[in-house]
BAFI-196739 format. One record per residue: residue in three letters; z, x, y of N, C-alpha, C, CB in turn. Coordinates in pm, whole numbers, padded with zeros to 5 digits, always signed. Atoms other than C-alpha are relative to their C-alpha. Glycine has a CB too. Layout:
ALAZXYZXYZXYZXY...
//
This chain:
MET-00073+00076-00101+02973+02667-07705-00010-00147-00034-00054+00029+00143SER+00000+00141+00034+03077+02314-07781-00061-00081+00112+00141-00049-00028GLU+00070+00082-00098+02887+02037-07609+00040-00144-00017-00153+00015-00014GLU-00038+00141+00005+02983+01684-07519-00113-00082-00060+00036-00052+00139GLN+00101+00085+00061+02804+01418-07721-00073-00079+00107+00063-00094-00103PRO+00076+00075-00101+02522+01250-07522+00043-00144+00004-00149+00010-00028PRO-00031+00142-00010+02605+00906-07388-00118-00085-00046+00038-00036+00143THR+00105+00092+00041+02410+00606-07499-00102-00016+00112+00059-00136-00039ALA+00104+00016-00101+02075+00575-07320+00016-00135+00069-00140+00012-00063PRO-00026+00122-00075+02083+00310-07047-00087-00118-00039-00018+00026+00143ILE+00091+00109+00033+01787+00107-07178-00024-00002-00150-00133+00013+00077SER+00029+00014+00143+01756-00019-07532-00148-00026-00020+00084-00114-00062PRO+00142+00024+00023+01402-00007-07677-00030-00148-00027-00049+00083-00116ARG+00025+00141+00029+01445-00374-07780+00000-00086+00126+00104-00051-00097ARG-00011+00081-00121+01504-00486-07422-00087+00064+00108+00149-00012+00047GLN+00097-00062-00088+01199-00409-07209-00039-00088+00118-00122+00037-00078ARG+00049+00093-00102+01170-00707-06976+00072+00014+00133+00013-00140-00049ALA-00075-00006-00125+01442-00648-06718+00113+00099-00016+00056-00140+00041THR-00115-00088-00001+01720-00416-06622+00120-00077+00050-00026+00126+00087SER-00125+00064-00040+02082-00501-06557+00078+00094+00088+00084-00042-00124PRO-00084-00089-00079+02351-00367-06323+00056+00116-00081+00113-00077+00063GLU-00051-00108+00083+02482-00165-06618-00101+00113-00012+00036-00052-00139ASP+00103-00104+00006+02149+00018-06637+00003+00086+00127-00139-00064-00018ASP-00009-00074-00126+02172+00112-06269+00126+00086+00003-00002-00096+00120LEU-00127-00071-00004+02535+00212-06310-00003+00126-00085+00112-00091-00047TRP+00008-00119+00084+02447+00457-06587-00050+00120+00079-00092-00025-00120PHE+00053-00108-00081+02237+00666-06348+00100+00041+00108-00133-00042+00062VAL-00096-00031-00106+02498+00640-06073+00115+00084-00056+00054-00129+00065GLU-00112-00073+00058+02777+00758-06301-00037+00140-00047+00057-00078-00116HIS+00044-00133+00041+02567+01056-06410-00057+00079+00116-00104-00012-00111GLY+00037-00078-00117+02512+01176-06055-00143-00015+00044+00027+00140-00025LEU+00141+00021-00033+02161+01033-06018-00021-00134+00072-00087+00007-00127PRO+00012+00131-00067+02195+00746-05767-00140-00028+00053+00098-00009+00115TRP+00133+00022-00057+01847+00800-05623-00105-00024-00106-00039+00119+00084PHE+00091+00045+00104+01692+00725-05960-00009-00152-00003+00045+00053-00136VAL+00001+00146-00010+01777+00361-05888-00084-00038+00123+00146-00059+00011PRO+00092+00026-00112+01491+00224-05670+00067-00058+00124-00108-00093-00044GLU-00065+00061-00117+01715+00009-05446+00081+00103+00078+00089-00117-00042ARG-00078-00104-00068+01949+00298-05372-00092+00104+00065+00096+00068-00099ARG+00094-00098-00056+01655+00531-05317-00065-00053+00128-00108+00035-00103GLU+00059+00059-00120+01498+00292-05069+00099+00000+00116-00048-00143-00028ARG-00101-00003-00106+01824+00262-04876+00016+00141+00056+00136-00052-00051ALA-00013-00138-00046+01855+00640-04862-00122+00042+00082+00017+00095-00120HIS+00122-00033-00074+01493+00672-04747+00004-00060+00139-00124-00049-00075ARG-00010+00062-00133+01551+00424-04465+00104+00070+00086+00034-00150-00014ALA-00104-00068-00077+01870+00602-04363-00047+00135+00051+00125+00017-00085LEU+00051-00130-00044+01690+00937-04348-00096-00014+00117-00070+00070-00115HIS+00099+00021-00107+01422+00791-04118+00052-00091+00110-00127-00058-00058ASP-00059+00081-00106+01662+00593-03902+00001+00082+00130+00145-00045-00038PRO+00003-00076-00127+01596+00702-03538+00138+00024+00059-00085-00074+00102ARG-00134-00021-00053+01968+00665-03467+00069+00120-00062+00084-00124-00024LEU-00063-00113+00068+02044+00950-03708+00003+00123+00091-00074+00032-00130LEU+00006-00118-00086+01926+01227-03475+00085-00019+00124-00146+00030+00039VAL-00080+00027-00120+02086+01062-03173+00148+00014-00032-00029-00141+00055GLY-00141-00009+00039+02417+01029-03358+00046+00143-00021+00023-00080-00124LEU-00038-00139+00024+02417+01392-03470+00011+00078+00132-00101+00068-00093VAL-00006-00068-00130+02343+01509-03115+00128-00039+00075-00124-00035+00084VAL-00122+00045-00068+02626+01296-02976+00123+00066-00063+00013-00153-00007VAL-00113-00063+00067+02869+01427-03240+00007+00148+00034-00011-00019-00153ALA+00001-00143-00032+02761+01785-03172+00050+00026+00142-00142+00057-00017LEU-00043-00019-00139+02809+01747-02796+00150-00027+00016-00079-00092+00093LEU-00142+00031-00011+03150+01582-02833+00086+00108-00066+00029-00136-00063SER-00077-00105+00066+03270+01843-03083-00003+00129+00080-00053+00025-00141LEU+00007-00120-00082+03146+02123-02860+00090-00012+00122-00144+00027+00044ALA-00088+00021-00116+03324+01972-02559+00146+00012-00039-00027-00137+00062GLY-00137-00013+00046+03644+01937-02758+00036+00143-00034+00023-00088-00121GLY-00025-00140+00032+03610+02293-02885+00017+00086+00123-00112+00054-00084ILE-00013-00076-00125+03561+02429-02535+00136-00027+00064-00114-00037+00097ALA-00131+00033-00056+03871+02242-02418+00111+00072-00077+00023-00152-00003LEU-00101-00071+00079+04076+02384-02707-00004+00150+00024-00019-00029-00149ALA+00013-00144-00026+03938+02732-02647+00063+00037+00133-00148+00041-00002TRP-00058-00029-00132+04043+02713-02282+00152-00014-00004-00058-00095+00107LEU-00144+00022+00005+04390+02575-02361+00071+00109-00082+00031-00137-00059LEU-00065-00095+00090+04466+02818-02645-00045+00143+00021-00026-00039-00141GLY+00046-00137-00027+04278+03118-02509-00074+00063-00116+00115+00086+00035SER+00074-00051+00116+04058+03149-02820-00144-00048+00010+00065-00048-00134PRO+00139+00044-00019+03683+03140-02739-00069-00043-00129-00080+00111+00064SER+00068+00032+00125+03588+03117-03107+00019-00146-00042+00049+00090-00111LEU-00023+00139+00038+03726+02762-03128-00117-00091+00040+00127-00051+00064ALA+00114+00084-00041+03418+02626-02946-00107-00006-00109-00060+00054+00130PRO+00099+00010+00108+03158+02725-03210+00059-00052-00131-00063+00134-00024VAL-00063+00051+00122+03408+02654-03490+00003-00152+00002+00143+00056-00015SER-00005+00146-00011+03455+02298-03365-00139-00060-00015+00062-00041+00135LEU+00137+00052+00008+03081+02248-03324-00050-00002-00144-00095+00085+00087VAL+00053-00011+00136+02991+02368-03674+00077-00088-00096+00003+00146-00047THR-00082+00072+00097+03283+02211-03858-00013-00151+00015+00145+00041+00015VAL+00005+00145-00020+03282+01865-03701-00140-00055-00028+00042-00036+00144THR+00136+00046+00027+02902+01835-03711-00030+00000-00149-00102+00087+00074GLY+00020-00006+00145+02898+01945-04074+00072-00112-00073+00046+00133-00053LEU-00074+00110+00062+03168+01693-04167-00066-00135+00027+00144-00001+00051ALA+00069+00125-00032+02981+01417-03986-00127-00016-00083-00035-00005+00150ALA+00121+00006+00081+02658+01504-04168+00035-00031-00146-00078+00132+00009ALA-00042+00026+00138+02843+01508-04502+00043-00146-00017+00114+00094-00041ALA-00042+00139+00007+03001+01168-04427-00120-00094+00002+00095-00034+00116TYR+00121+00083-00005+02661+01023-04338-00075+00004-00133-00093+00046+00115ALA+00067-00013+00129+02510+01160-04658+00074-00077-00108-00013+00147-00040GLY-00077+00070+00103+02793+01016-04863-00005-00150+00012+00141+00044+00005THR-00006+00146-00021+02792+00669-04707-00140-00061+00011+00080-00032+00125LYS+00132+00060-00024+02444+00589-04574-00104+00042-00103-00049+00036+00139LEU+00097-00046+00099+02246+00804-04816+00048-00026-00143-00026+00149+00018GLY-00051+00031+00133+02471+00713-05107+00012+00120-00091-00086-00101-00064ALA-00005-00123+00080+02527+01071-05223+00136+00027-00062-00040+00116+00085TRP-00133-00026+00057+02898+01041-05313-00001+00005-00152+00096-00106+00046PRO-00002-00009+00147+02820+00973-05683-00033+00138-00053-00098-00098-00057ILE+00031-00135+00046+02677+01325-05709+00126+00085+00001-00108+00065+00088ALA-00123-00077-00009+03005+01477-05591+00102-00047-00104+00060-00010+00139ARG-00094+00052+00100+03209+01246-05815-00037+00048-00140+00004-00153+00004TRP+00044-00047+00131+02999+01335-06116+00033+00147-00021-00150-00023-00017ALA-00029-00144+00012+03036+01708-06044+00149+00024-00022-00048+00075+00125GLY-00144-00018+00017+03412+01673-06013+00046-00038-00140+00075-00083+00102ARG-00038+00042+00135+03447+01478-06338-00051+00097-00105-00053-00139-00029ARG+00057-00092+00098+03217+01714-06523+00077+00132-00001-00148+00026+00031THR-00076-00124-00006+03412+02016-06400+00134-00015-00070+00021+00043+00145MET-00128+00021+00067+03742+01867-06516-00016-00006-00152+00064-00129+00050ARG+00022+00010+00144+03593+01791-06858-00035+00135-00062-00110-00100-00029SER+00049-00126+00057+03451+02141-06899+00077+00120+00051-00146+00017+00030LEU-00079-00115-00046+03732+02356-06761+00017+00103-00112+00138-00046+00051HIS-00017-00093+00110+03775+02506-07107-00124+00086-00022+00035-00074-00127LEU+00123-00077+00011+03413+02625-07086-00019+00093+00118-00118-00092-00013LEU+00020-00079-00121+03451+02777-06741+00042+00146-00021+00078-00060+00116LEU-00049-00137+00018+03654+03081-06848-00099+00089-00072+00130-00003-00076PRO+00099-00086+00063+03397+03214-07097-00121+00031+00088-00048-00062-00128LEU+00116-00022-00086+03127+03172-06835+00027+00104+00108-00042-00132+00064VAL-00027-00089-00112+03300+03359-06553+00052+00136-00043+00099-00065+00093THR-00053-00130+00042+03452+03637-06763-00107+00108-00006+00066-00013-00136ARG+00107-00100-00007+03114+03805-06765-00009+00064+00138-00135-00063-00036ALA+00012-00051-00136+03120+03842-06388+00133+00044+00059-00062-00104+00089LEU-00128-00022-00067+03491+03843-06304+00055+00142-00014+00099-00096-00052PRO-00058-00135+00008+03601+04184-06445-00065+00100+00093-00009+00051-00141LEU+00068-00093-00089+03335+04384-06263+00022-00038+00146-00150+00002-00031LEU-00022+00044-00137+03381+04171-05954+00139+00039+00049-00018-00151+00010LEU-00136-00035-00039+03759+04221-05948+00016+00151+00017+00100-00051-00103LEU-00008-00146-00013+03716+04595-06005-00056+00045+00134-00076+00068-00115PHE+00063-00036-00126+03484+04619-05707+00080-00051+00119-00142-00055+00005ILE-00071+00060-00111+03679+04381-05483+00138+00062+00018+00012-00151-00020THR-00132-00062-00011+04014+04545-05564-00005+00129+00079+00059+00026-00138PHE+00015-00123-00078+03888+04874-05425-00017-00032+00149-00120+00081-00050LEU+00008+00041-00140+03800+04688-05106+00136-00047+00051-00104-00112+00017PHE-00131+00052-00039+04144+04524-05104+00096+00112+00038+00059-00084-00112ILE-00090-00112-00029+04321+04862-05103-00067+00100+00093+00044+00070-00131ASN+00072-00082-00097+04093+04993-04830+00049-00034+00140-00155-00021-00012ALA-00058+00024-00133+04243+05036-04483-00101-00061+00096+00054+00131+00058GLU+00100+00054-00092+03914+04962-04306-00019-00150-00018-00133+00072-00019VAL+00013+00143+00024+03885+04622-04475+00118-00075+00059-00011-00028-00151TRP-00117+00063-00059+04240+04538-04369-00011-00004+00153+00127+00074-00042GLN+00014-00002-00146+04169+04644-04010-00103-00103+00045-00041+00139+00048LEU+00102+00099-00036+03856+04429-04005+00050-00142-00019-00127+00023-00083SER-00035+00138+00034+03991+04118-04178+00126-00047+00071+00019-00013-00148ALA-00128+00043-00055+04349+04110-04051-00004-00017+00151+00108+00099-00037ASN+00007+00010-00145+04245+04150-03688-00102-00103+00047-00032+00134+00059LEU+00092+00105-00039+03989+03871-03695+00076-00119+00056-00086-00043-00119ASP-00052+00127-00049+04062+03568-03485-00019-00107-00107-00069-00040+00133GLY+00010+00103+00102+04126+03261-03699-00132-00073+00001+00111-00099+00018GLY+00128+00068-00010+03814+03092-03569-00115+00086-00050-00027-00041+00142VAL+00105-00092+00046+03598+03398-03633+00005+00013-00152+00016+00139+00067LEU-00013-00007+00146+03736+03423-03988-00061-00124-00065+00148+00015-00040TRP+00056+00121+00056+03646+03060-04053-00152-00002+00012+00059-00122+00068LEU+00145-00009-00016+03296+03116-03912-00060+00096-00102-00036+00044+00143THR+00047-00095+00100+03261+03415-04146-00008-00066-00138+00091+00123-00005VAL+00000+00072+00127+03356+03197-04444-00117-00098-00004+00133-00075-00020LEU+00111+00095-00004+03105+02932-04334-00134+00072-00010+00005-00082+00129LEU+00124-00077+00010+02837+03202-04296-00028+00038-00144+00008+00125+00089PHE+00019-00034+00141+02893+03323-04653-00041-00125-00079+00130+00060-00058ALA+00033+00124+00071+02883+02961-04773-00143-00044+00029+00099-00111+00039ALA+00136+00039-00037+02561+02890-04582-00104+00088-00071-00019+00008+00152ILE+00093-00089+00071+02392+03197-04731-00009-00038-00147+00046+00148+00015ALA+00000+00040+00141+02499+03086-05079-00080-00128-00021+00144-00018-00049VAL+00073+00127+00014+02362+02734-05025-00150+00023+00014+00048-00102+00105VAL+00142-00029-00019+02029+02866-04893-00057+00070-00124-00022+00088+00125PHE+00046-00069+00120+02004+03098-05194-00017-00097-00116+00099+00111-00038LEU+00011+00098+00108+02072+02812-05435-00119-00093+00021+00129-00081-00010LEU+00111+00090-00027+01821+02584-05264-00134+00069-00025+00006-00051+00143ALA+00124-00073+00024+01559+02858-05297-00025+00025-00148+00002+00131+00075ARG+00016-00037+00140+01626+02938-05663+00013-00115-00100+00100+00104-00034LEU-00023+00106+00098+01741+02615-05828-00124-00082-00033+00106-00092+00052PRO+00122+00069+00043+01399+02443-05812-00071+00071-00115-00094-00013+00116GLU+00057-00072+00113+01286+02720-06049+00069-00041-00130+00012+00152+00022GLU-00071+00046+00118+01559+02616-06292-00041-00143-00035+00152+00008+00022LEU+00042+00138+00024+01453+02254-06249-00135-00003-00070-00007-00077+00131ASP+00131-00004+00064+01099+02347-06350+00009+00036-00148-00090+00099+00071ARG-00017-00037+00140+01239+02478-06678+00068-00110-00082+00080+00128-00010VAL-00071+00105+00072+01418+02154-06766-00088-00062-00108+00049-00108+00097GLY+00089+00061+00099+01118+02001-06940-00126-00051+00066+00071-00113-00074ASP+00128+00045-00055+00769+01871-06901+00014-00129+00078-00100-00019-00111GLN-00014+00128-00068+00895+01529-06792+00045+00019+00144+00098-00089-00074VAL-00044-00024-00137+01064+01677-06485-00117+00046+00086+00111+00104+00003ASP+00114-00049-00075+00736+01840-06386-00106-00107+00023-00061+00118-00071ALA+00100+00106-00014+00551+01512-06408-00011-00043+00146+00035-00120-00089PRO+00021+00035-00142+00399+01388-06080+00094-00108+00052-00140-00046+00020GLN-00083+00110-00050+00624+01081-06067+00138+00046+00042+00012-00106-00105ILE-00130-00051-00042+00936+01300-06020-00021+00078+00129+00066+00089-00111HIS+00022-00066-00129+00916+01379-05651+00091-00064+00103-00149-00009+00044GLY-00077+00057-00110+01078+01308-05318+00149+00002-00025-00045-00140+00024LEU-00144+00008+00013+01436+01189-05331+00047+00015-00144+00050-00130+00056GLU-00039-00016+00140+01441+01178-05711+00009+00149-00037-00099-00072-00092ARG-00004-00144+00027+01354+01547-05736+00113+00065+00079-00135+00066+00035ALA-00112-00052-00079+01599+01621-05453+00133-00031-00067-00003-00058+00141ASN-00122+00036+00072+01865+01437-05656+00027+00098-00114-00010-00143-00054LEU-00016-00095+00110+01804+01666-05954+00044+00137+00051-00131+00013-00078VAL-00038-00129-00057+01827+01976-05734+00145-00003+00048-00093+00037+00117LEU-00137+00012-00048+02149+01849-05575+00100-00001-00116+00016-00127+00083VAL-00088-00002+00116+02299+01789-05919+00026+00143-00045-00061-00082-00114LEU-00016-00140+00039+02236+02152-06013+00081+00077+00103-00136+00066-00019MET-00067-00077-00104+02355+02282-05676+00148-00033+00008-00065-00026+00134VAL-00140+00039-00010+02678+02081-05663+00079+00051-00121+00013-00153+00011ALA-00068-00050+00119+02765+02172-06021+00026+00150+00010-00082-00030-00126GLN-00020-00144-00018+02712+02541-05943+00100+00029+00110-00133+00069+00031ALA-00092-00022-00112+02899+02514-05612+00145-00021-00041-00036-00091+00117VAL-00137+00024+00045+03206+02371-05785+00052+00120-00078+00006-00127-00087GLN-00044-00118+00075+03219+02666-06023+00024+00118+00093-00104+00037-00106VAL-00019-00109-00096+03175+02912-05735+00130-00019+00076-00119+00007+00098LEU-00124+00028-00072+03458+02741-05546+00122+00032-00085+00004-00147+00045LEU-00112-00030+00089+03689+02765-05847+00019+00150-00015-00022-00065-00136LEU-00013-00146+00012+03612+03134-05886+00055+00060+00128-00134+00063-00033ALA-00050-00054-00127+03669+03201-05515+00150-00028+00016-00078-00061+00118LEU-00143+00032-00006+04006+03021-05533+00080+00089-00095+00024-00148-00034SER-00068-00088+00095+04096+03230-05838+00016+00140+00060-00077+00008-00133VAL-00008-00132-00063+04016+03551-05649+00103-00001+00113-00138+00043+00054PHE-00098+00012-00107+04220+03431-05350+00142+00003-00058-00022-00129+00080GLY-00132+00001+00062+04519+03355-05574+00039+00135-00057+00005-00104-00107PHE-00028-00132+00057+04490+03692-05749+00045+00098+00107-00123+00055-00073PHE-00036-00096-00104+04500+03889-05425+00129-00037+00072-00114+00012+00100MET-00128+00039-00058+04787+03684-05287+00116+00048-00088+00007-00153+00019VAL-00105-00046+00091+04992+03762-05598+00006+00152-00002-00024-00054-00142PHE+00005-00145+00005+04878+04124-05617+00053+00061+00130-00144+00047-00027GLY-00048-00051-00128+04937+04180-05246+00148-00023+00020-00075-00063+00113GLY-00143+00026-00011+05277+04015-05261+00084+00095-00082+00029-00140-00042LEU-00075-00091+00085+05377+04255-05536-00002+00144+00051-00055-00004-00140VAL+00014-00144-00028+05249+04588-05405-00012+00034+00148-00119+00054-00072MET+00024-00030-00141+05176+04554-05032+00125-00029+00082-00120-00082+00054THR-00117+00019-00087+05495+04608-04834-00045-00017+00144+00097+00120-00012HIS+00034+00018-00141+05507+04526-04467-00035+00133+00066+00115-00066+00075GLY+00032-00131-00057+05504+04898-04387-00143+00040-00028+00094+00105-00054VAL+00139-00032+00035+05176+04946-04572-00095-00090+00079-00024-00016-00151GLN+00087+00092-00073+05026+04637-04412-00009+00037+00148+00051-00144-00016GLU+00002-00039-00141+05127+04754-04065-00082+00127+00020+00143+00020+00053ALA+00076-00124-00011+04979+05099-04128-00149-00026-00014+00046+00100-00105TRP+00141+00025+00025+04651+04961-04259-00065-00091+00104-00018-00060-00137THR+00056+00087-00103+04608+04695-03993+00006+00062+00139+00074-00133+00001GLY-00015-00062-00131+04708+04926-03708+00085-00082+00095-00134+00022+00061GLN-00086+00084-00083+04958+04668-03582+00144+00050-00005-00009-00147-00045ASP-00141-00037-00002+05318+04724-03480+00082-00080-00100+00057-00019+00140SER-00069+00085+00097+05426+04436-03704-00097-00103-00053+00125-00068+00063VAL+00082+00107+00058+05280+04172-03932+00081-00129+00003-00043+00036-00147THR-00064+00132-00005+05353+03800-03928+00037-00042-00141-00092-00106+00067ALA-00044+00029+00136+05561+03739-04239+00004-00150-00025+00137+00061-00025LEU-00015+00139+00042+05550+03412-04428+00143-00022-00049-00103-00036-00112PRO-00143+00019+00024+05891+03251-04483+00040+00000-00147+00044-00128+00062TRP-00044+00022+00137+05882+03202-04860-00013+00122-00091-00078-00113-00059ALA+00009-00122+00082+05813+03560-04982+00006+00121+00091-00131+00002-00086ASP-00027-00115-00084+05907+03902-04855-00126+00073+00043+00090+00095-00071ASN+00118-00080-00032+05570+04078-04873-00120-00082+00045-00039+00082-00120LEU+00112+00083-00042+05345+03781-04794-00005-00009+00152+00010-00140-00062SER+00017+00003-00145+05202+03773-04444-00129-00072+00034+00000+00142+00060VAL+00124+00062-00047+04936+03602-04236-00117+00095-00018+00013-00042+00147GLU+00106-00100+00016+04737+03925-04246-00048+00008-00144+00049+00137+00047LEU+00038+00000+00141+04744+03924-04626-00084-00122-00033+00125+00005-00090VAL+00079+00121+00021+04616+03566-04625-00141+00018+00052+00068-00120+00067GLN+00133-00018-00058+04328+03661-04395-00085+00094-00083+00012+00054+00142VAL+00075-00093+00085+04226+03957-04611-00042-00068-00129+00084+00126-00030SER+00030+00069+00125+04244+03743-04925-00109-00104+00019+00126-00066-00056VAL+00104+00100-00028+04035+03467-04767-00135+00068+00017+00036-00081+00127PHE+00125-00071-00024+03771+03716-04652-00061+00049-00131+00022+00119+00096LEU+00051-00053+00126+03740+03880-04994-00036-00112-00098+00102+00093-00064ALA+00034+00113+00086+03744+03544-05175-00134-00060+00039+00111-00106+00006ALA+00128+00053-00046+03456+03418-04961-00114+00093-00038+00001-00022+00151PHE+00102-00098+00041+03262+03739-05026-00024-00008-00151+00042+00143+00041SER+00013+00011+00145+03332+03701-05399-00081-00123-00038+00139-00006-00066GLY+00077+00120+00027+03195+03346-05392-00149+00022+00021+00047-00114+00088LEU+00141-00031-00025+02869+03471-05239-00056+00089-00111-00017+00068+00137TYR+00044-00090+00108+02848+03750-05498-00024-00077-00128+00103+00111-00024PHE+00011+00074+00124+02907+03511-05785-00117-00098+00004+00128-00074-00029THR+00115+00090-00013+02645+03268-05652-00129+00072-00037-00008-00056+00141VAL+00120-00078+00030+02379+03539-05664-00002+00040-00146-00007+00124+00090TYR-00008-00044+00138+02500+03666-06000-00033-00113-00097+00138+00056-00030ALA+00016+00112+00092+02503+03321-06161-00145-00041-00015+00081-00119+00047VAL+00139+00043+00005+02140+03252-06076-00092+00110-00052-00046-00045+00137THR+00087-00111+00039+02001+03598-06153+00031+00057-00138+00011+00110+00102ASP-00035-00052+00132+02188+03688-06475-00052-00094-00109+00154+00017-00013GLU+00065+00081+00100+01989+03566-06774+00100-00064-00097-00100+00083-00077THR-00096+00053+00097+02283+03527-07014+00083-00112+00060+00090+00112-00051TYR-00080+00104-00064+02495+03332-06767-00082-00126+00023+00057+00050+00133ARG+00085+00116-00023+02203+03108-06676-00021-00079-00127-00134+00044+00057GLU+00020+00069+00127+02143+03030-07041+00125-00079-00039-00037+00099-00110GLN-00123+00069+00036+02510+02943-07095+00028-00118+00092+00117+00097+00004PHE-00039+00104-00097+02561+02743-06776-00101-00114+00004+00014+00061+00138PHE+00100+00103-00024+02231+02559-06745-00040-00075-00126-00121+00060+00062THR+00041+00069+00122+02183+02467-07113+00058-00140-00006+00044+00078-00122GLU-00064+00131+00008+02435+02182-07099-00054-00095+00106+00151+00013+00014ILE+00051+00086-00107+02314+02051-06763-00145-00039-00027+00013+00069+00136LYS+00139+00032+00030+01950+02074-06870-00010-00109-00105-00074+00124-00047THR-00001+00104+00102+02032+01863-07174+00025-00137+00064+00106+00029-00107GLU-00029+00126-00070+02180+01595-06947-00119-00045+00084+00123+00016+00089LEU+00115+00037-00084+01881+01608-06712-00118-00046-00086-00041+00117+00088ASP+00106+00045+00091+01633+01585-07001+00026-00143-00046-00010+00094-00121ARG-00034+00134+00046+01819+01279-07127-00019-00103+00113+00145-00003-00052ALA+00012+00092-00113+01827+01123-06780-00146-00029+00033+00070+00056+00122VAL+00141+00020-00031+01456+01178-06719-00068-00084-00108-00071+00134+00015ALA+00055+00082+00107+01369+01036-07060+00044-00145+00015+00042+00054-00137SER-00049+00137-00021+01587+00732-06988-00067-00065+00119+00152+00000+00020ARG+00065+00054-00119+01422+00694-06651-00134-00063-00034-00018+00111+00105ALA+00131+00055+00035+01081+00637-06810+00013-00140-00058-00072+00092-00101THR-00023+00132+00057+01214+00345-07016+00053-00097+00105+00098+00008-00117TYR-00059+00082-00107+01412+00218-06718-00107-00054+00093+00103+00082+00080LEU+00106+00045-00090+01106+00203-06492-00096-00095-00071-00077+00121+00057ALA+00086+00091+00073+00898+00042-06764+00063-00139-00009-00028+00055-00141SER-00069+00129+00006+01160-00232-06800-00007-00071+00133+00146+00019-00041ARG+00007+00063-00132+01160-00292-06425-00140-00055+00027+00041+00100+00110ARG+00137+00049-00020+00781-00323-06421-00024-00128-00080-00102+00108-00041ASP+00014+00122+00080+00795-00575-06707+00072-00117+00064+00051+00022-00140
//
């Protein structure tokens, strides 16, 4: 597997007395903003800001109140918890991106994914055939259609969020083990706190982007496959409904087909998350490139901190 050439280290051995903004920018551009002491201190203060908990509680209460109002107006009780979880999660993500300075991690993951799209296919082809074989049998199963197509929109979204939460918890539990394999420098006592959390987030976001791409691929496959073979008569028989809600731009596409595809795509994302961390061959292929970047970053960090001390 081809590998991108390593960038130039941020600190030259000939320059040990001070660091420059370009040195800080190197870490930021490589998804490691909390390796820069000033950014790390700001993030630490933001995490311990007493207004943080108060703000999250206020946002949660307002979103719950808005959700209850929508649930009453639209007659859909599931909108209350959906509003609470979604708005609170978005607020927490916005706070992490702005006050904690975590946006560079997401930007780095996005750029890295775009650069390595040609490497994604060989990585997922190990899991995708067996996954599609298994999921396709669920797709042509009447019970799955009855379950998925009759879910309220809010309940379906909560189900997707539940699968995503399980995947994140699984990654947070297993990725520190991968971090321990990066190299002896990562295990050194000085890599702790927000710096170690930054390394874990780099691994998690990079893996999450690949999982998202695979889930979108599965969703697209079932939309095309269902549009070709699932007539409205079959969909009505399998969902137990008198009629299905057709989409205007294709004859066989329906809202029910979208719901089934979303449900199976979310389940596929959870499956692939577990597979990616537990399969030895995939782990070796996926994590080798990232480990190389992390080894380089940690080695550069030692010179960077020495320059700051001088």
